[in-house]
DOZAVEX-763505 format. One record per residue (C-alpha): x, y, z. Coordinates in steps of 0.02 Angstrom, whole numbers, plus 32768, in hexadecimal, padded with zeros to 4 digits. Each point is the difference from the previous one (the first is absolute). Example, Ala and Ser with C-alpha at 12.3 -4.5 7.8 and 13.67 -1.06 7.14 Angstrom:
<nodes>
82677F1F8186 804580AC7FDF 
</nodes>
This chain:
<nodes>
38DC7592FA44 802A80197F60 809D804E7FD1 80317FE77F5A 803980787F70 80587FDA7F7D 804580B27FE4 804C802880A4 80787F918084 7FEE80778076 7F4D801B800A 7FEA7F3F8018 809E80118081 7FA380838055 7F6E7FB0801A 80537F758026 8048803B8091 7F5D80328040 7FD97F597FF8 80907FBA805D 7FD78069808F 7F557FB57FFD 806C7F64800F 805280248075 7F77802D8081 7F9E7F5D7FDC 80B47F9C8029 8011805C80B3 7F437FD38025 800C7F3C7FCE 80747F998063 80057F937F7D 801580557F56 80A780317FDD 805880677F6E 80AD7FA78015 801D7F997F75 80737F978076 7F497FE3805D 7F9F7FEB7F57 7FA67F447FF8 7F777FA57F93 7FC27F81802D 7FC37F697F9C 7F9A7FA98066 7FCD800B80C1 803D7FB38067 809380597FA5 805F7F507FB8 80AA80617FF1 80247FFE80BB 7FF67F3B7FE9 7F8D7FF4806F 806F7FDE8083 7F8A805780A2 7F7D7F937FCA 80407F658006 80257FC680B5 7F2880258003 7FF27F8D7F6B 80767F8D8009 7F6F7F81803C 7FA480247F51 80347F6A7F8C 8003800F7F53 7F547FA27FB7 7FEF80307F25 7F6F7F8A8005 7F8D80538083 804A80AA7FA9 7FEC7FC87F5E 7F2D7FC38025 7FEE80BB8054 805980567F44 7F7A7F847FA3 7FAE80957FA4 8089807D7FF3 805780527F66 80A97FF68002 80BB80587FC7 809F7F85800F 808D80698004 80A97FAD7FEB 80B080568035 80917FF87F89 80778034809B 80A180127FA1 805B80AD7FA8 80A780007F97 804E8078807B 7F9F80648093 7FCC80B47FD5 803780A18092 7F3880168035 7FE87F3A8011 7F787FD2809A 80077F3E7FD5 80607FCA80AA 802D7F5C7F95 802280157F4F 804E7F637F9C 808680427F84 80017F827F5F 80A180477F8D 7FD27F817F6C 7F487FED7FF5 7FEA7F8C7F50 80887F7F805C 7FB4800680CF 7FEE7F678034 7FBB805A809A 7F7D804B7F9A 7FC77F507FBF 7FF67FB580AB 7F9880B0802B 7F837FF17F83 7FF87F31802E 7FD38024809E 7F6F808A7FC1 7FBB7F847F8B 7FF17F73808C 7F9E809B8084 7F9380197F60 7FCC7F3E8013 7FE5800880B9 7FA080A18008 7F977FD47F6B 7FEC7F448074 7FE2806980A8 7F8E807C7F97 7F9A7FBF7F65 7FAA808D7FEC 809980477FC9 7FE67FA37F52 7F6C80597FC9 7FF480A98066 80A2805E7FFD 7FFE80967FA8 8098804C8024 80C07FD67FEB 8093807E8036 80B07FD67FD4 8074807D8071 80978004805F 809B80017FFC 8000800F7F38 7FA37F7D7FA6 801B80227F71 80BB7FC08020 7FBA7F577FF6 80327FB07F46 7F847FED7F8B 80137F35800C 7FD7800C80B6 7F68806C800A 7FBF7FC37F6E 7FFE7F488070 7FBE80598086 7F6180397FA5 7FE57F6E7FAB 7FE47FBB80B4 7FA380708035 7F887FF17F69 7FF77F59802E 7FC6800180A5 7F8980B28009 7F9F80407F81 803080C47FCF 7F7B80237F67 7FC080818082 80838072803A 7FE480AC8057 805480937F98 807F80148092 805D7F527FF8 80B6802B7FCF 809C7FE17FE5 8091806A8033 809880217F88 80B0805C8010 8039805F7F62 80A17FBA8014 7FD27F4D7FD8 7FD37FB97F54 7F257FCD8001 7FE97FE27F4E 7FC97F4B8025 7FCE801F80AF 7F8E808A7FAB 7FAB7F787F83 7FEC7F92807A 7FA78070806C 7F98803E7F81 7FC07F5B7FBA 7FC27FC680BB 7F8A80A77FDC 8067805580AD 7FD780B57FDF 806380548056 80CD80517FFA 8057804C8084 809180617FE3 808580178098 804580A77FA8 8029804180BA 804C80A67F9C 800580557F60 80B080628030 80967F8B7FC6 807580578093 7F7B7FBB807E 7FE37F6C7FAE 80C47FC77FFB 8007806F80C0 7F8F7F75803E 80477F5A7F9C 7F707FFE7F84 80627FA37F61 7FA6804F7F80 7FC880967F9A 7F7780927FDC 801B7FC87F3A 7FE57F478063 7F7080198049 7FA180687F76 80407F6E7F78 7FCB7F638080 7F3F8089800C 80087FE97F62 801C7F517FD4 7F637FCA8095 7F9A808D7FAE 80117F9A7F65 7FD17F4F804B 7F488050802C 7FF37FF780A8 7F688054802F 805680608089 80B7803A8014 8029805180CD 809D80448030 8065802480A0 80378094802D 805A805180B7 800E806D8032 807280618091 80BA7FD27FA0 80738084802D 7FF4804B7F4D 7F5480088015 8031809A8080 800080787F66 7F4280197FD1 803E800A7F3B 80497F40800A 7F507FBB803F 7FBF806D7F83 80567FB17F7F 7FB87F5B803E 7F5880207FF7 802080387F4A 80347F4E7FCC 7F707FCB8038 7F9A808B7FBD 80457FE17F47 7FD07F2C8025 7F5E8017802F 7FE280857F68 804F7F807F95 7F8B7F808045 809F7F888032 7FC9800180B6 7F52800E8068 8025800C80BA 80A8802A8064 800E7FC280B0 804980888073 807A7FDA8083 805480518092 809E7FD3803F 802D7FB38091 80917FEF8080 80087F5D8013 808C7F94804E 80817F9F7F79 7FD880BE7FA2 808680547FC4 7FA280B47FEA 8009808B8070 7F6980318054 7FDF80908066 7F7380588053 7FFE80977FB8 7FE77F827F48 7F2F80038033 800880BC7FB6 80307FFA7F6D 7FC17F397FE0 7F5280388030 802C80A07F9E 80297F687F67 7F587F7D8031 7F7A80B47FE4 805A804B7F5A 7FED7F547FCE 7F4E8001802A 7FD9808A7FAC 80627FE67F68 7FBD7F4C7FF5 7F4E803F8019 7FDB80A07FBA 80647FF17F65 80027F597FD1 7F4E7FE18045 80367F5F805D 7F827FB0807F 80627FDD80AB 7FC47F578046 80507FC08076 806A808B803E 80A880127FBE 7FC67F8D7F52 7FB6807E7F6B 7FC77FBF7F7D 7F8E80187F60 7F567F968014 7FA980288095 7FCE7FA78087 7F507FCE8078 7FFB804180B2 7FFB7F6D8063 7FA27FCC80AA 806F8007808F 7FE57F538027 7FD07FB47F42 80697F3A8005 80917FF57FAF 806B7F897FC6 80477F7D8071 80AD7FF17FC3 80787F6C8006 80C7803B7FEF 80847F8B7FAD 80C58016803A 805F802C8081 7FC58072808B 7F5B802D7F85 7F5A80078083 7F3F7FA47FBE 7F598059804B 7F887F768013 7F6380538046 802E801580AF 809A7FAF7FDE 80A6804A7FD7 80A27F957FE3 80AE801B7FEB 80707F9D7FAF 80CC7FC28038 805780A17FCE 80B07FC57FE7 80097FA47F3B 80567F808056 7F887FCD8091 7F7080127F7C 80597FA57F96 802C7F7E807D 7F797FF1803A 7F8C7F50801B 7F52801F7F9C 7FB07F4C800A 80187F76808E 7F957F778022 7F5C80448031 7FFD80947F97 805C80857F7E 800080BC803E 804E809B7FDF 80A2803B803D 7FAE807D8071 805E80568084 7F7B8085805E 7F5F7FD9801A 7F87808D8033 7F357FE0802E 7FA280A17FE6 7F95802F8092 7F43805D7FA6 805380C1802B 80A77FD17FD3 7FB77FD17F52 7F9C808E8000 80A480808021 80467FA27F68 7F7280287FA2 800680AD8022 80BD801C7FF4 7FF17FAF7F38 7F5580937FF8 807D8085802B 806D7FDF7F96 7FA17FED7F76 7FD380D3800B 7F617FED8000 7F6D7F968035 7F5A7FE28057 7FC37FD480A4 7F3B7FEF7FF1 7F7B7FEE80B4 80387F3B8003 80B980167FF9 7FF180858094 7F7D7F8A805E 80817F7E7FFA 808880568047 8041804980A6 7FDF808F8064 80CF800F7FED 8009800C7F5F 7F6980687FC7 8052807D8063 80A07FF47FBA 7F92801C7F53 7FD980998054 80968041803E 803B7FF57F47 7F8A806B7FB1 800580768096 80AF80227FD5 800D800A7F57 80457F4C7FD3 7F6C7FBF7FA1 7F65805E7FBB 7F367FB07FF7 7F79801E7F8B 7F7A7F6A8055 804D7F517FF4 8092804C7F8C 809F801E8066 8097804E7F8F 80A580248035 803B80AD8001 80B280477FD5 803D800480A9 7FA37F438018 80727FCB7F4A 8096802F8069 7FEB7FA38091 7F8B7F6F7FB5 80957F8E8040 7FDE800B80B7 7F56803D8015 7FCA7F218001 808B800D80A3 7F788050806D 7F837F737FDB 80787F898057 80007FA3809C 809680498098 80587F547FC9 801A801F7F43 802680B88026 80727FD78064 805B7F6D7F97 7FF7807B7F6B 805B808C8061 80767F938040 80247FB37F3C 801880B77FCE 8080803780A5 80737F597FCB 7FFA80467F2D 801F809F804E 80937FCB8068 80427F777F79 7FF1808D7F7A 8062807E8059 80677F9E8096 
</nodes>
């Protein structure tokens, strides 16, 4: 269903109201689909690691972490490296990070220096345990927190150490460093450009000075445009902006339109190549109000943005919520994925059939013994070994989140009867559309895409997820 009318907001709203009735009908029909923002949940992987995997610990506690064996299983893998820099100057009102470490004076922070030293040690250990990293790493991502909080001397030290041990001469176009517009990034940009990092992602969140001040972001719209210009002048292949939908001022459609108009200027000038839209999530420790009625206008804004960015700016949406100039290929649902190694506290690794999560506490992560008499090891807190069915579910989760994917006869033959029936039900209920082996999310499916994978979960994972959502709601409103 298409809504866009650049001349008539009332026409858009009347069409959206009809679509909203369709969404409410789907919500009533399906137990696991909810428009309530308090029940909104985005899975990063399967089983959901944001639950800490506590529900699995007792059943999995006899599994011994044998990194040597995992390394043997992953010899032919392509690797992705994630570096978590979980530090900020202050906590934003919407921040959902359960542990943010505040650094007031990054340039003189001994804690940051010691953290980078620990990251370098973990690089050494991981390369010794996984020799394939040295020649088969194709993707690097620096996230947070606030990676641009790192002083240039510390980032330079980390990059120099990484380059000595890992060949980064062939990096995927999505290899990224995240920036905060508040930070002085001149020297950082030169270093990142020198190593060939292709992409910068800037955490804009909003162009509205009133909202930036309200949520605690320490910069203005003018600062945003200045840092974008500076990054663009450095010649990076791609610049992405993050924008949040759901701040209180966005309840007025005109305020949300002004955010999109700022994006239009930047795309037309060629300053940016993509934008990622995020829906505001009510989490414990956040201070922004949230009510079930917010679902209406947040969903309205999302639909308006889709029409604006797709039809007016001619951007391509893939995965969902990510709009870019470049058209992305439709992949096989069970296409081989990168094996991921995560560095830093709370980071997780996905290595073949193994999911690992590092110590979440910064103190525990940094004090973890990394060597003993018999072996070197990484600071892993949780270990989970996926069954073949769980690996299938994980692949399908990513496929649905991509927005379009292919499922051939061989893929369907590998799937259980229950999984096949669930796909058929999605098509029948208007959440997926199918043309031969190509599946695409419908407009309704895009609204519920963050919850659709729950239907594939085993009963224990479903229960753990809903217990987590209930506890999150209680902590938020208790």
